[in-house]
N, C-alpha and C positions, 0 to 999 in steps of 0.2 A: 513135325509139320506135314500136313497132308497136301496132296496134289490138288490144285484147283482146275476143274474142267470147265471150259467156257460153255455157256448155253448154246444149244444147237436147235435149229428149227426143222420142220418137216421136209424142207428141201435139202437138208444136210448143210445149210449155211451156218457158220458160227457167228456169235456176237463178237464184235471187235473188243479185245481186252480193254477194260475200262480204266485201269490204273496200273499198268505194268511198270515194274521198277525200271528206272533208267530209260523209259521210252522217250522218243523225240516228239511225241504228240500229247495233247490232252483232248478230252471229249466234251462235247456240248450238244445241245439239240433237244427237240421235243418229239415224242414224250421222253422223259428223263430215264436215267439208269440204264442206258443202252437199248431201250425197247425199240428204237428205230435205227439200230446199228448192226443189223444182220447182213453179212457180206458174202458174196460169192468168193470162192477160193482165189480166183484171178485178181479180184480187187484187193482182197486181204494181203496177198503176196505183194502187190504193188505198194500198198500203204506201208508195209514193213520195209520194203526196199528203199522207199523214199525217206522214211524216218531214220533209217540207219545211215544213209549217206548224208542226210541233213545234219545229223549230230556230229559228223566228222568236221564240219566247218562253222556251225552256228549253235550257240548254247540255248537259244530260244526254242520253245516248243510251239508247234503249229496246232491249230484247233481243227479236229475232225467232228463234223456234225452229222446230219441225217444221211443214212444209207438206205435201209429198207426195214420195214416191220416184219416180224416173223411170218413166214409163208407168203410174203409179197402182198400182204393186205394193203388196201388203199388207206391213206390218212390225209393229213392236211396239205399234201403235195399232189400236183398233177402227175408227177413222176415218182421216182424212188420206190419202185416195186420189184425191180429185177435183181437188186443186190450188186449191180454193176455201175452205180453212180454214187457220188459222194459230194457233200458240201464241205468246203474247207475255208476257214477264215483267212482273210489277208493278214499279213504280219503287221505288227505295231513296232514302231521304233523303240518304245519303252519296254517291250517284251511282256507286257501284261496280258493275261489270259482273258481278255475282254473283247467284245465286238468293236469293229472299226469300219468305217466306210472309206472308199478310195479318195474321197474329197476332204478328209480330215487331216490336219497337220501331223498327227502322230502315225499316220499310215506310212508304211515302208514299201514304196514301189519297187525298189531294187531287190529287197529281200523276197517280196511276193513274186516278182518275176523269176528269181532263182528257184523258188519253190515250185512254181508252175512248170518251169523247164525240167525239174527233176521228175515230176509226174509224167510229163511228155516223154522224157528220155527212157524211163523205166517201163512205160506202157507197151504191151505187146498187142499189136492190132491198131485199128483205126479208132480215134477218139474225138470227142468234142470237149471244149472248155468254154463255159459261159461265164463272163465277168465283165462288168461295165467299165473297167479301166482299160480302154482300148489303146492306151499308150504301151501296153504290154503286148508283145508280138504273139499272134496266134490265138487270141481270145475273141470270142464273139459276144456282143452285148445282148442282154436279155433283161426283161422287166424284172424288178426286185432282186437284182444281182449286184448291188452296190456294196454289200457287207459280207459277201462270200463268193468264192468261185465254185462252180459246179463242174466237176469232172465226170465224164461218162464214156464208157466204151460204146461205140455206135451200133453194136449188135449184141444180142443176148448170147453169150458163150459161157458155158459152165466149166 
């Protein structure tokens, strides 16, 4: 069995592993197949730390969406060019790997709050978290953020 090397862009950012064995996350987003999941080392380390701790107390996987296209090219987002921001789906009570908005009955507010707290606790430096469920402490509402929270470091640091 050969070693699998993750694709790397001209900035030196790696694509988030798409289907690692025993990972605590799954991937989604457009474009597909990881094309918008190139991540700065700082964010990649954060995602790995969060997913490992998450797995210690919850069997559900959380969804990682758009991060950045190779070399920070612009696409259908006003942001997501630095490799230091990521969209994450809120958790569902049923554990299905499907989208959910914070207004739906299958949305798990407590689980999502725990996940957001893990991102906050493991982040080094100042961050922003945009999500329209303002019953969760520390999030800021933003247009079109009903079905995902947007985590970002507030400055570009490689």
